[in-house]
N, C-alpha and C positions, 0 to 999 in steps of 0.2 A: 449479577456479579459482573463488574464489567472493570475495561485494563487500560490500562493506556501505553500505548507499543511504539516504535519506531522504527520505520523502513523507506531505504532511500536516505533520502535527505527529508522526509514526512512522518506528523505526527496523526495516530489516528487511536479516538478512543471507539473499541468496541464491548461488546458484551454476546451473550451466547445466539446462536441463532443470523445473527447479522449478518448484508452482504454489503463488501466491503471492493472498492479496484483499489491495486498497492502496483507501484512502481512494476515493469517487466522487470525479473531476474531467470536467471539460468533454472532448468528442471529436465529431469532426465522424464526422459519421452517416456516410458513409465510413470511416472508419479502422479501419485492420488491424493496423498497432500502435504503441508507445508507450516514446518515449525517454524513459529517467529520468533526469538528468545531477546530481544531486545526490548523485556518488557518494564517500562519507568516505574507504572502504578497500580496494583490493583487494590477497590474497593468497592461499595457497595453494602457488603454485610456485615456494617459496625468493625472493621479489620483492615482497616488502610494499615498496604505497606509501601512506602514508598522508598523508589531505588536512588542507590546512586553510585554511578549514574541508571544503573540498572540493578531489578530488582533481582538475587542471589535464586534459580531456581527455579525460575517461573517462567512460564511457557505457554505460547498458545500456538493452540492446531488446528490449521484450515482444509478446507474437501475443495474440489473446482473435479465435474469430470472427469477432461482430461487438457494436457497443457495446450493442443491444440482450441480447443470447444472452450477453453478459457479464457484466451486469451483477442479481450473488445480493444476497440480503438477510440479513443475520446475525441473529444471537442476541438475542430481544422481552428487552427490558427493563424490570424495574414502577419507578416511582419513587412513594414515598407520604408523601405529606400528613400532617405529623398534630399536634395543638395537644389540651393537656393540656386539661382541663375544661373545653373546648368544647362538645361531641360533634359532631365537626370532624372527620375524617378525606375523602383525596380520595387516590386512586390513578389513575396517568398509566402508558400504555406507549411504550413509542419500539423501534422498528426499522432500524437504521442498516443502509442501502446501500454491498454495494464491489463495487467492479470485479475481476475474474479475471482472471488473468493468468498467462501462463505462459514465464518467458523463457530467450528463446532465442542471446541471445550478451553477452559482456561485453564491453565494450572501451575497452585502453590499459593 
């Protein structure tokens, strides 16, 4: 059984036991689980359900050890600004933070 969820501005295909990196969200310091309610599709068991836009009553439950331990850094990206014939160049680095979660349960 798998599901397609929406988190932030991205969509992820997940199954139970998968580990995924999602966009960082605000969490309580004592939180151990996260519920993702924006489920677009549930399938894989012969009974496919498609949402319009979301499947009603469906949710995906994920867990992590603690909010501080689950924050991981993504790949470093470099942005370069250049203006021709001006001797003007600038290079800026950016590194996005993500939340690493393990999918425990798909309900719906």
